[in-house]
DRENDO-1510 file (C-alpha; in Angstrom, 1 decimal, always signed):
<recs>
REC; n; res; u; v; w
REC; 1; MET; +78.3; +105.1; +157.1 .
REC; 2; LYS; +80.5; +102.6; +155.4 .
REC; 3; ASP; +84.0; +103.5; +154.2 .
REC; 4; SER; +84.2; +102.9; +150.4 .
REC; 5; ARG; +88.0; +103.0; +150.3 .
REC; 6; PRO; +89.8; +99.7; +149.8 .
REC; 7; LEU; +91.6; +98.2; +152.8 .
REC; 8; GLY; +95.0; +99.7; +153.3 .
REC; 9; GLY; +94.4; +103.4; +152.9 .
REC; 10; SER; +94.1; +105.9; +150.1 .
REC; 11; THR; +93.0; +105.1; +146.6 .
REC; 12; LYS; +95.6; +107.5; +145.2 .
REC; 13; ARG; +98.4; +105.5; +146.8 .
REC; 14; LEU; +101.1; +104.5; +144.3 .
REC; 15; ARG; +101.5; +100.7; +144.0 .
REC; 16; SER; +105.1; +99.7; +143.8 .
REC; 17; SER; +106.9; +96.5; +142.9 .
REC; 18; LEU; +110.5; +95.3; +143.1 .
REC; 19; PHE; +111.4; +97.5; +140.1 .
REC; 20; GLY; +109.7; +100.7; +141.1 .
REC; 21; PRO; +106.2; +102.0; +140.4 .
REC; 22; GLU; +104.0; +99.9; +138.2 .
REC; 23; VAL; +103.6; +101.3; +134.8 .
REC; 24; GLY; +100.5; +100.4; +132.8 .
REC; 25; LEU; +100.5; +99.3; +129.2 .
REC; 26; PRO; +100.9; +102.1; +126.7 .
REC; 27; THR; +97.7; +103.4; +125.1 .
REC; 28; ALA; +96.8; +102.9; +121.5 .
REC; 29; GLY; +97.5; +106.6; +120.8 .
REC; 30; ALA; +101.0; +106.3; +122.3 .
REC; 31; MET; +101.8; +103.3; +120.2 .
REC; 32; GLU; +100.5; +105.1; +117.1 .
REC; 33; ALA; +102.8; +108.1; +118.0 .
REC; 34; VAL; +105.7; +105.7; +118.4 .
REC; 35; VAL; +105.0; +104.1; +114.9 .
REC; 36; PHE; +105.0; +107.6; +113.3 .
REC; 37; ILE; +108.1; +108.7; +115.2 .
REC; 38; VAL; +110.0; +105.6; +114.0 .
REC; 39; SER; +108.7; +106.1; +110.5 .
REC; 40; LEU; +109.7; +109.8; +110.6 .
REC; 41; VAL; +113.3; +108.9; +111.6 .
REC; 42; ASP; +113.3; +106.2; +108.9 .
REC; 43; CYS; +112.1; +108.7; +106.4 .
REC; 44; CYS; +114.8; +111.2; +107.4 .
REC; 45; ALA; +117.5; +108.5; +106.8 .
REC; 46; LEU; +115.9; +107.8; +103.4 .
REC; 47; ILE; +116.0; +111.5; +102.5 .
REC; 48; PHE; +119.6; +111.8; +103.3 .
REC; 49; LEU; +120.3; +108.6; +101.3 .
REC; 50; ALA; +118.5; +110.0; +98.3 .
REC; 51; VAL; +120.5; +113.2; +98.5 .
REC; 52; TYR; +123.7; +111.1; +98.8 .
REC; 53; PHE; +122.7; +109.1; +95.7 .
REC; 54; ILE; +122.0; +112.4; +93.8 .
REC; 55; ILE; +125.4; +113.9; +94.8 .
REC; 56; THR; +127.3; +110.8; +94.0 .
REC; 57; LEU; +125.7; +110.4; +90.6 .
REC; 58; SER; +126.2; +114.0; +89.8 .
REC; 59; ASP; +129.9; +113.6; +90.7 .
REC; 60; LEU; +130.1; +110.7; +88.2 .
REC; 61; GLU; +128.3; +112.8; +85.6 .
REC; 62; CYS; +130.8; +115.6; +86.0 .
REC; 63; ASP; +133.8; +113.1; +86.0 .
REC; 64; TYR; +134.8; +114.0; +89.6 .
REC; 65; ILE; +134.9; +110.2; +90.4 .
REC; 66; ASN; +135.2; +107.2; +88.2 .
REC; 67; ALA; +132.4; +104.7; +87.5 .
REC; 68; ARG; +133.8; +101.9; +89.6 .
REC; 69; ALA; +134.2; +104.1; +92.7 .
REC; 70; CYS; +130.7; +105.6; +92.2 .
REC; 71; CYS; +129.0; +102.2; +91.8 .
REC; 72; SER; +130.8; +100.7; +94.8 .
REC; 73; LYS; +129.7; +103.6; +96.9 .
REC; 74; LEU; +126.1; +103.4; +95.8 .
REC; 75; ASN; +125.8; +99.6; +95.9 .
REC; 76; LYS; +126.7; +99.7; +99.6 .
REC; 77; TRP; +123.5; +101.5; +100.3 .
REC; 78; VAL; +121.0; +99.6; +98.1 .
REC; 79; ILE; +120.2; +96.9; +100.7 .
REC; 80; PRO; +119.9; +99.4; +103.6 .
REC; 81; GLU; +117.6; +101.5; +101.5 .
REC; 82; MET; +115.4; +98.5; +100.7 .
REC; 83; VAL; +115.3; +97.4; +104.4 .
REC; 84; ALA; +114.4; +101.0; +105.6 .
REC; 85; GLN; +111.7; +101.3; +103.0 .
REC; 86; CYS; +110.3; +97.9; +103.9 .
REC; 87; LEU; +110.4; +98.7; +107.6 .
REC; 88; SER; +108.3; +101.7; +107.1 .
REC; 89; THR; +105.9; +99.7; +105.0 .
REC; 90; MET; +105.6; +96.9; +107.6 .
REC; 91; LEU; +105.0; +99.5; +110.4 .
REC; 92; MET; +102.1; +100.9; +108.4 .
REC; 93; MET; +100.7; +97.5; +107.7 .
REC; 94; VAL; +100.9; +96.4; +111.4 .
REC; 95; SER; +99.4; +99.6; +112.7 .
REC; 96; MET; +96.7; +99.4; +110.0 .
REC; 97; HIS; +97.3; +102.8; +108.3 .
REC; 98; TRP; +96.0; +101.6; +105.0 .
REC; 99; PHE; +96.4; +104.8; +103.0 .
REC; 100; ILE; +100.0; +105.3; +104.0 .
REC; 101; LEU; +100.6; +101.6; +103.4 .
REC; 102; LEU; +99.3; +102.0; +99.8 .
REC; 103; LEU; +101.6; +105.0; +99.5 .
REC; 104; ASN; +104.6; +103.0; +100.6 .
REC; 105; LEU; +104.0; +99.7; +98.9 .
REC; 106; PRO; +104.9; +100.7; +95.3 .
REC; 107; VAL; +108.3; +102.1; +96.3 .
REC; 108; ALA; +109.1; +99.1; +98.5 .
REC; 109; ALA; +108.1; +96.8; +95.7 .
REC; 110; TRP; +110.2; +98.8; +93.2 .
REC; 111; ASN; +113.3; +98.5; +95.4 .
REC; 112; ILE; +112.8; +94.8; +95.8 .
REC; 113; TYR; +112.2; +94.3; +92.1 .
REC; 114; ARG; +115.2; +96.4; +91.1 .
REC; 115; TYR; +117.5; +94.4; +93.5 .
REC; 116; ALA; +116.0; +91.0; +92.3 .
REC; 117; LYS; +116.5; +91.8; +88.6 .
REC; 118; VAL; +120.3; +92.5; +88.8 .
REC; 119; PRO; +121.8; +90.3; +86.0 .
REC; 120; MET; +124.4; +87.7; +87.1 .
REC; 121; GLY; +127.9; +89.0; +86.7 .
REC; 122; ASN; +127.0; +92.6; +87.5 .
REC; 123; MET; +128.5; +94.4; +90.5 .
REC; 124; GLY; +125.1; +95.3; +91.8 .
REC; 125; VAL; +122.2; +97.6; +90.9 .
REC; 126; PHE; +124.8; +100.2; +89.9 .
REC; 127; ASP; +127.3; +98.5; +87.5 .
REC; 128; PRO; +130.3; +100.5; +86.3 .
REC; 129; THR; +130.4; +98.8; +82.9 .
REC; 130; GLU; +126.8; +99.7; +82.1 .
REC; 131; ILE; +126.2; +103.0; +83.9 .
REC; 132; HIS; +127.3; +105.2; +81.0 .
REC; 133; ASN; +125.4; +103.0; +78.4 .
REC; 134; ARG; +121.9; +103.6; +77.2 .
REC; 135; GLY; +121.3; +106.6; +79.3 .
REC; 136; LEU; +121.4; +104.6; +82.5 .
REC; 137; LEU; +123.1; +107.4; +84.4 .
REC; 138; LYS; +120.2; +109.7; +83.6 .
REC; 139; SER; +117.7; +107.1; +84.6 .
REC; 140; HIS; +119.4; +106.5; +87.9 .
REC; 141; MET; +119.6; +110.3; +88.5 .
REC; 142; LYS; +115.8; +110.6; +87.7 .
REC; 143; GLU; +115.0; +107.8; +90.0 .
REC; 144; ALA; +117.0; +109.4; +92.8 .
REC; 145; MET; +115.2; +112.7; +92.3 .
REC; 146; ILE; +111.8; +111.1; +92.3 .
REC; 147; LYS; +112.6; +109.2; +95.5 .
REC; 148; LEU; +113.8; +112.4; +97.1 .
REC; 149; GLY; +110.4; +114.1; +96.3 .
REC; 150; TYR; +108.5; +111.0; +97.4 .
REC; 151; HIS; +110.4; +110.8; +100.8 .
REC; 152; LEU; +109.9; +114.5; +101.4 .
REC; 153; LEU; +106.2; +114.0; +100.8 .
REC; 154; CYS; +106.2; +111.1; +103.2 .
REC; 155; PHE; +108.2; +113.1; +105.8 .
REC; 156; PHE; +105.4; +115.7; +106.0 .
REC; 157; ILE; +102.7; +113.0; +106.1 .
REC; 158; TYR; +104.4; +111.2; +108.9 .
REC; 159; LEU; +105.1; +114.5; +110.7 .
REC; 160; TYR; +101.4; +115.5; +110.5 .
REC; 161; SER; +100.3; +112.0; +111.6 .
REC; 162; MET; +102.7; +112.0; +114.5 .
REC; 163; ILE; +101.5; +115.4; +115.7 .
REC; 164; LEU; +97.9; +114.3; +115.3 .
REC; 165; ALA; +98.6; +111.1; +117.3 .
REC; 166; LEU; +100.3; +113.0; +120.1 .
REC; 167; ILE; +97.5; +115.6; +120.3 .
REC; 168; ASN; +94.8; +112.9; +120.4 .
REC; 169; ASP; +96.6; +110.9; +123.0 .
</recs>
């Protein structure tokens, strides 16, 4: 009877290289789980940012801080918010999760549009000379509340998808 084992011993032997045992490429399920873990962390950051916007705008509404301090605090976080939202959108596009991409796309587009439409001469998206005019403070507060609700919804969608990806892997 012929031995079917390869030359050199047992088939269960661990191959090793210079840097330790060889590790295979991650599976598609593991990569999907990584995408959702990154999106979940990103979403947590966006939730905290939305809460920060709400607290800062309510401080301005109650006159605890002046308009210039409020706007400079909030304008610091406009670009990081836009980048974080676009990161999540790009991750969903690359990983081909079309429903979640369609859920993320309007908010990412809104953030880009809002940043692109800042008039010349303004301090940023939040401008201290205009924030009390035309109900702009109320509209910024409403936008922050809507974003908080949206990011909470996305958080639970990402959490469910991550658990599903980990179970199926």
